[in-house]
N, C-alpha and C positions, 0 to 999 in steps of 0.2 A: 305420796309422802305423808304418812300419818303425822309425823313429828311437826312438819311445817304447818299443817292444817290446825293442829292444836295450838301452836304458837300464835297463829293469826286469830283464832277464836279468843284466846286469852287476852291478846292485845286489844281486840275490838271490845270485849267486855270491860276491860279496864278503862278504856277511853270513854265508853258510855257512862260508866259509874262516875268518873271524874267530871265529865260534862254536866251530868245531872246534879252532882253535888255543887259545882260552881254556880249553876243556874239557880239552884235553890237558895244559895247564900247571897245572891245578888238581887233578890226579890224585894220590891217595895209593896206594902199593903196599904190601900187607901179605902176607908169606909165612908160612904156618902149616906146622909140621912134622906128621908123622904122628900126633903126640899132641895136636894142636890148640893147640900153644904157638906164640906169635909168635916167629919167628926173624929177621924182617926187617920194618921199617916205615920208609918214607921217601918223599919226593916224587920221588926218583930211582928209576928202574926197577931191579929186581934182575938183569935180563938185558938183552942188547942188543936194544933195541926197533926197530932198523933191519932186523932179521930177522923172519920169521914166527915166531909163538910156538911152534909145534910143533917148530921147529928149535932153540929155546933151552931147552925144558923139561928136557933132559938135564943142564943146568948147575945145576939145583936138586936138593936132596936127595930121595932116593926117598920117595914117599908125601907129599911136600909139595904145597901148592897156593898159588896166587897169587890174591889178590882185589884188584880195582881199585875204588877208591872215587872218584867224580868230585868229591869235596870234600876238599881236603887239610887241613882243620881237624883231622882225626883223626890227622894226622902230627905232632902237637905233640911227642910223645915218640918220637924215632927209635930203632930197634933195628937193629943190624948184627951179627947172630950167625950169618950164613951161613958154612958151612965154605968156606974158600978165597975168601971174598968179595973182589971187586975193585970199586973205585969206578967206576961207569959214568956216562956222560953220556947224557942223554935225546935221542932222535931221534924226531921225530913221523912219520917216513916211513910206517910201517905201524901205528902205535899205534891210531888211531881205528878203522880197518878191522878190525884184529885184535880189538879189544875188542868190536866189534859182532858179529863172526863167532864169537868164542869165548864169548859170553855173559858177558863180564867176569870169567871165572875159568878158570884152567887147573890141571891136576893133573899132577904129575910121576909117571911110571910107575916 
């Protein structure tokens, strides 16, 4: 039955897209400095998520690391103490792929 197979594939792709979208929207971003102190915490990403993470790591303070939490309930208290911080808007273009590839954490060199 070619029709039912197509319907299943369409449904599976739609569910995957909805799940990825919901997960990306529920993310909390926390940046720790080299002393393990929180310098940024928000549902908004600290760097431009439309770019690959390795290209934006230089925008973070040296020795800092970003941790992604798929539950934004830890973002109740926001912290915006990044040097030269700019308010950024989220783009899900590379977010899910980069989170999976980077193991949900990056470290600035």
